[in-house]
Structure formats: structure tokens, C-alpha cells
Wavefront OBJ file of the C-alpha trace (Angstrom):
o trace
v 0.000 0.000 0.000
v 1.397 3.385 -0.955
v 1.531 6.262 1.526
v -1.123 8.332 -0.269
v -3.764 5.654 0.419
v -3.674 6.447 4.128
v -6.212 9.085 5.134
v -5.819 9.503 8.913
v -2.120 8.822 9.429
v 1.067 10.230 7.950
v 3.225 7.332 6.803
v 6.908 7.690 6.010
v 9.996 5.522 5.639
v 13.323 7.262 6.136
v 16.267 4.917 5.880
v 15.722 2.115 8.389
v 13.012 3.979 10.283
v 9.301 3.656 9.541
v 7.033 6.372 10.944
v 3.300 6.123 11.658
v 1.978 9.516 12.732
v -1.653 9.845 13.850
v -3.098 12.663 11.767
v -6.435 13.849 13.159
v -5.067 16.884 15.042
v -8.412 18.763 15.071
v -9.846 15.804 17.020
v -6.684 15.527 19.155
v -5.934 12.306 17.244
v -8.956 10.546 18.737
v -9.546 7.019 17.443
v -12.222 7.905 14.912
v -12.327 8.058 11.152
v -9.926 5.610 9.564
v -7.115 6.059 12.081
v -7.089 2.528 13.503
v -7.493 0.666 10.162
v -4.789 2.892 8.656
v -2.454 2.120 11.562
v -3.057 -1.627 11.233
v -2.314 -1.499 7.488
v 0.856 0.550 8.064
v 2.080 -1.838 10.767
v 1.530 -4.717 8.351
v 3.444 -2.893 5.628
v 6.388 -2.121 7.899
v 6.427 -5.632 9.357
v 7.094 -6.947 5.844
v 9.524 -4.188 4.827
v 12.981 -5.660 4.145
v 15.063 -2.699 5.379
v 13.393 -1.026 8.357
v 14.453 -1.718 11.938
v 12.419 0.820 13.968
v 8.680 1.469 13.733
v 7.833 4.818 15.328
v 4.311 5.597 16.580
v 3.661 9.280 17.200
v 1.101 12.031 16.694
v 0.630 15.193 14.654
v -0.282 18.339 16.561
v -0.332 18.971 20.284
v -1.750 15.590 21.427
v -0.524 12.050 20.911
v -4.106 10.802 21.168
v -7.217 11.681 23.146
v -8.433 8.070 22.913
v -12.046 7.302 22.031
v -13.824 9.727 19.730
v -16.417 10.702 22.344
v -18.340 13.069 20.062
v -18.762 10.383 17.398
v -19.738 7.707 19.921
v -22.264 9.933 21.662
v -23.932 10.864 18.380
v -24.761 7.298 17.382
v -28.405 6.257 17.340
v -29.554 3.998 20.159
v -29.851 0.346 19.103
v -32.377 -2.041 20.585
v -31.258 -5.645 21.115
v -33.378 -8.775 21.571
v -31.359 -9.864 24.584
v -28.069 -9.340 26.388
v -26.313 -12.046 24.360
v -27.075 -10.258 21.084
v -25.946 -6.974 22.644
v -22.642 -8.435 23.814
v -21.953 -10.017 20.416
v -22.545 -6.649 18.744
v -19.999 -4.942 20.987
v -17.445 -7.726 20.592
v -17.765 -7.330 16.824
v -17.124 -3.592 17.192
v -14.013 -4.291 19.263
v -12.497 -6.684 16.698
v -10.648 -3.831 14.981
v -8.777 -2.848 18.129
v -8.058 -6.513 18.873
v -6.298 -6.742 15.507
v -4.448 -3.484 16.232
v -3.033 -4.946 19.440
v -2.199 -8.257 17.767
v -0.366 -6.331 15.054
v 1.672 -4.520 17.708
v 2.337 -7.587 19.844
v 3.490 -9.640 16.833
v 5.340 -6.787 15.087
v 8.862 -7.909 14.190
v 10.436 -4.452 14.161
v 11.438 -2.486 17.275
v 8.342 -0.452 18.194
v 9.231 3.042 19.415
v 6.471 5.075 21.039
v 7.294 8.758 20.536
v 4.830 10.548 22.814
v 4.734 14.041 21.301
v 2.014 15.279 23.670
v -0.685 14.135 26.084
v -2.201 10.680 25.809
v -5.675 10.137 27.277
v -7.813 7.003 27.603
v -6.730 4.475 24.996
v -4.085 6.978 23.938
v -2.554 6.586 27.411
v -2.824 2.801 27.744
v -2.932 0.786 24.517
v 0.620 1.406 23.296
v 2.702 2.356 26.332
v 3.204 -1.114 27.790
v 3.528 -2.849 24.413
v 6.156 -0.503 22.937
v 9.755 -1.709 23.065
v 11.153 1.802 23.579
v 9.214 4.755 25.011
v 10.469 8.269 24.188
v 8.523 11.337 25.331
v 8.347 15.099 24.920
v 8.873 17.157 28.056
v 5.642 18.329 29.638
v 3.506 15.544 28.146
v 1.316 13.391 30.360
v -0.855 10.274 30.423
v -4.325 9.929 31.904
v -6.577 6.867 31.699
v -10.015 7.735 33.185
v -11.520 4.292 32.528
v -13.153 3.992 35.955
v -14.657 7.485 35.694
v -16.331 6.459 32.423
v -17.609 3.116 33.702
v -15.081 1.218 31.556
v -12.211 -1.183 32.252
v -8.547 -0.920 31.189
v -8.673 -1.683 27.483
v -6.717 -4.000 25.204
v -4.768 -5.819 27.896
v -3.283 -2.623 29.332
v -3.768 -3.866 32.912
v -1.177 -6.556 32.187
v 1.176 -4.734 29.797
v 1.464 -1.682 32.064
v 1.927 -3.803 35.185
v 4.786 -5.567 33.381
v 6.362 -2.200 32.566
v 5.840 -0.104 35.723
v 4.862 -2.582 38.444
v 1.479 -3.729 39.716
v 0.874 -1.052 42.363
v 1.796 1.840 40.093
v -0.339 0.404 37.288
v -3.257 0.072 39.730
v -2.827 3.686 40.848
v -2.693 4.891 37.247
v -5.522 2.772 35.817
v -7.939 2.535 38.761
v -7.827 6.146 39.905
v -7.300 7.797 36.522
v -4.965 10.484 37.775
v -2.819 12.507 35.392
v 0.820 11.350 35.414
v 3.596 13.392 33.822
v 6.239 11.784 31.637
v 8.836 13.011 34.113
v 7.182 10.879 36.796
v 6.807 7.989 34.355
v 10.538 8.147 33.659
v 11.183 7.696 37.381
v 8.772 4.743 37.343
v 10.769 3.105 34.552
v 8.063 3.320 31.858
v 9.648 6.147 29.837
v 13.172 5.584 28.517
v 14.153 9.152 27.606
v 12.622 12.628 27.553
v 13.431 15.156 24.829
v 12.512 18.863 24.636
v 9.057 19.551 23.223
v 10.432 21.912 20.587
v 11.914 19.854 17.770
v 10.757 16.615 19.414
v 10.219 14.558 16.247
v 13.600 15.590 14.824
v 15.288 14.713 18.135
v 13.676 11.251 18.127
v 14.851 10.541 14.572
v 18.336 11.796 15.432
v 18.507 9.537 18.476
v 17.368 6.461 16.504
v 19.838 7.168 13.696
v 22.623 7.321 16.288
v 21.601 3.860 17.521
v 21.670 2.503 13.974
v 25.196 3.856 13.492
v 26.599 1.805 16.375
v 24.190 -1.140 16.669
v 23.243 -3.891 14.246
v 19.576 -3.726 13.310
v 19.058 -7.486 13.119
v 20.600 -7.908 16.571
v 18.215 -5.343 18.047
v 15.238 -7.051 16.414
v 16.411 -10.426 17.725
v 16.742 -8.931 21.215
v 13.095 -7.864 20.970
v 12.017 -11.316 19.736
v 13.819 -13.162 22.534
v 12.427 -10.883 25.223
v 8.837 -10.866 23.978
v 8.439 -14.511 22.930
v 7.506 -15.820 26.430
v 5.021 -12.960 26.917
v 3.251 -13.101 23.555
v 0.411 -15.479 24.457
v -0.077 -13.870 27.873
v -0.508 -10.472 26.242
v -2.975 -11.775 23.651
v -5.030 -13.510 26.349
v -5.033 -10.221 28.274
v -6.383 -8.410 25.183
v -9.201 -10.955 24.769
v -10.061 -10.878 28.482
v -10.164 -7.077 28.449
v -12.465 -7.009 25.422
v -14.793 -9.502 27.134
v -14.924 -7.406 30.317
v -15.438 -4.208 28.313
v -18.318 -5.741 26.344
v -20.002 -6.748 29.612
v -19.739 -3.161 30.850
v -21.576 -2.020 27.724
v -24.191 -4.758 28.155
v -24.831 -3.224 31.587
v -24.995 0.267 29.985
v -22.475 1.467 32.561
v -20.582 3.838 30.212
v -23.604 5.264 28.348
v -24.560 8.051 30.768
v -20.942 8.945 31.489
v -20.089 9.176 27.773
v -23.143 11.372 27.173
v -22.076 13.703 29.982
v -18.556 13.856 28.561
v -19.850 14.583 25.066
v -22.079 17.391 26.375
v -19.120 18.894 28.227
v -16.936 18.799 25.100
v -19.666 20.400 22.999
v -20.137 23.123 25.618
v -16.425 23.910 25.618
v -16.404 23.987 21.817
v -19.321 26.464 21.751
v -17.591 28.685 24.319
v -14.407 28.777 22.242
v -16.400 29.618 19.115
v -18.305 32.447 20.832
v -15.033 34.069 21.901
v -13.668 34.201 18.348
l 1 2 3 4 5 6 7 8 9 10 11 12 13 14 15 16 17 18 19 20 21 22 23 24 25 26 27 28 29 30 31 32 33 34 35 36 37 38 39 40 41 42 43 44 45 46 47 48 49 50 51 52 53 54 55 56 57 58 59 60 61 62 63 64 65 66 67 68 69 70 71 72 73 74 75 76 77 78 79 80 81 82 83 84 85 86 87 88 89 90 91 92 93 94 95 96 97 98 99 100 101 102 103 104 105 106 107 108 109 110 111 112 113 114 115 116 117 118 119 120 121 122 123 124 125 126 127 128 129 130 131 132 133 134 135 136 137 138 139 140 141 142 143 144 145 146 147 148 149 150 151 152 153 154 155 156 157 158 159 160 161 162 163 164 165 166 167 168 169 170 171 172 173 174 175 176 177 178 179 180 181 182 183 184 185 186 187 188 189 190 191 192 193 194 195 196 197 198 199 200 201 202 203 204 205 206 207 208 209 210 211 212 213 214 215 216 217 218 219 220 221 222 223 224 225 226 227 228 229 230 231 232 233 234 235 236 237 238 239 240 241 242 243 244 245 246 247 248 249 250 251 252 253 254 255 256 257 258 259 260 261 262 263 264 265 266 267 268 269 270 271 272 273 274 275 276 277 278
């Protein structure tokens, strides 16, 4: 697939570095439109690329990702189901796209570098951080995963992948309570590898990765990743499936519906206030 076929990501290959940049900046790179299918296709393309070593995930604009597209979700018409089983099956079908996204990341042969250019919220704070092989961040960025506040559960196996990366108690604090955590704190926790200045962040990340390629063999780095991740692969996939099952049950119970509607109303109110001031 050529780069111009992607609509909601910017895709680039520079030397041995493949770049997937979320490109819905007006929506703070929320997971709407074609962003997730585009990302899956790009991961597949880079996985098969004969020359690349690093696959960089990052965002365009001031956010990495705001997670779920709350405005789009809240605007959907209410669906009536015959029973709870039919309702759960419908939600599991909806979640199949994100299941494939996580499988694509878990099984990706290249070294996955998360380049957190700005805040990550919800899925944007949890889906990628524990799965990435290297986590680079811009100064001043933060993560916040308000799953409990929205009546949800930690998505896509993040309860396991983040516990593996930062420890169980810190993952519980982050995911259960939904507090905002700066990348400076996350570096102390061991989740973030390095922090670069916000200005010129993307250029600094590419410069750092090129320096690694000058002194390290790409195949050796990819083999290091394979050896480390092989024992954890099935555990991570089971965690993804378990999380999707638990999330579907939350929707069967309608737990997130009211909270999402309140969030959507708040966002629309803020948008109207900004417009009135222009």
C-alpha cells in the first residue's frame, strides 16, 4: 500500500526507520475516522519491509491521542437488542478492529518506538505504552486513563502490559484512579526511557534512533526484541481478549452510556464557548 492511500495517518519511511503519525489533530488524534485501520495497514506494511528496523508511533499536533472519539460515539443512534447475548456479540464485533491493532503490535517484528509528542488520554494513554519496546517522550507531556470514571475497564490488555512495565501497584494507581501522570514521573517509574525537549521533538527522536543505527546492528536489536517478547506473547494476547470480554459486559450493563453522554455534552459546551469568543 502506498503512503497516499492512508487518510488519517502520515506514513513515512526514512532509511531504516518507519514512521506512523496519527493525523487527526483537530480531534486531538482521537480514534475515529480511519485512524485505527490505517495504523493496522501501516504496521503490516512495515512488518514486511525488508530494510526497516524501527517502527515509530507518534502524533501530529499537540496531542498524541485523546483516545475514544467521544463526540462520534455519543452521536450514534440507540440500538435495541433482543437480549443481552445479542448486545454483547454486537460490541465484541465492534471491538475486533482494536483486537487486531493490538495483535499487530504484539506480533510486530520491528522495534516499536512510542514517541509521545504530547498528552495521551484514555486508549491513547494505555494501549501502546506497555507494548512498545522503547518509550520516548516530549517534556511536559502526560498520560491519563479515566476508565473507571467512564464506567469502563482498562482496554486491550493494558492492565497486564502496564503492570509488566511499571509494576502492579503503580499500574493500579494509574488505571484505577485515573490520575494525570507526567512523563517526568513515568521516567522515574521506569516506563519512559528518555525525555526530549518539546520543541523539535520529532527531529530529536529521529536523530537519536539514527545514532543507535550507526553503532548497533539492526538485526541484533530485532532479535533482542524477539527473545524478550516470545515468552510474553500469548499472555498479552489472552489479556487483550479478556479485556475485550470485560469491556463488552460493561456495555451490556450500559455502565458507560450516561458517562459518555455527559462527557460529550461537556466537550460540545467547551467547543461552543471557544467559538463564541472568536
